[in-house]
C-alpha positions in Angstrom: 110.0 113.8 139.9 109.8 116.5 137.4 106.5 118.2 136.6 105.2 117.5 133.3 103.1 119.6 130.8 101.4 118.6 127.5 100.3 120.9 124.9 97.7 120.9 122.1 97.0 123.6 119.5 93.7 123.8 117.6 93.5 126.6 115.2 95.6 128.9 113.1 99.3 129.7 112.8 99.0 132.5 115.4 97.9 129.8 117.8 100.8 127.4 116.9 103.3 130.5 117.6 101.5 131.2 120.9 101.7 127.7 122.0 105.4 127.5 121.2 105.9 130.7 123.4 103.9 129.2 126.3 105.8 125.7 125.9 109.1 127.7 126.2 107.9 129.4 129.4 107.0 125.9 130.9 110.4 124.5 129.8 112.2 127.4 131.4 110.3 126.8 134.7 111.7 123.3 134.7 108.7 121.3 133.3 109.2 118.3 131.1 107.1 118.5 128.0 105.1 115.2 127.1 102.8 114.2 124.4 99.1 115.4 124.9 98.0 111.7 125.0 100.4 111.1 128.0 99.6 111.6 131.8 100.7 115.1 132.7 100.5 117.5 135.6 99.4 120.4 133.3 97.5 120.3 130.1 97.6 123.4 127.9 94.9 123.5 125.1 95.3 126.7 123.0 92.3 127.0 120.6 90.2 129.4 118.6 86.5 128.6 118.5 85.3 130.5 115.5 83.1 127.7 114.3 80.8 125.0 116.2 83.3 122.1 114.9 86.1 124.0 116.5 84.1 124.3 119.7 83.3 120.6 119.7 86.9 119.6 119.1 88.1 121.8 122.1 85.5 120.3 124.4 86.6 116.7 123.3 90.3 117.4 123.9 89.6 118.8 127.3 87.3 115.9 128.1 90.0 113.4 127.1 92.7 115.2 129.2 90.3 115.3 132.3 89.6 111.5 131.8 93.2 110.5 131.6 94.1 112.8 134.8 91.0 113.1 137.0 
């Protein structure tokens, strides 16, 4: 079975660019990319926490990923 990776970007265009670069590295390493809401072997959350709202969203996304894949 192939390893899977899910990606989520919260933040600016730079974060989106960085996530795409990281995603490409995972794909080159043989990972299948799945939706962030699916079960995955690896979850990558790329975020910038300039505000309290961004901090909260980041923690919520990490909590959801952990809950899906303890």
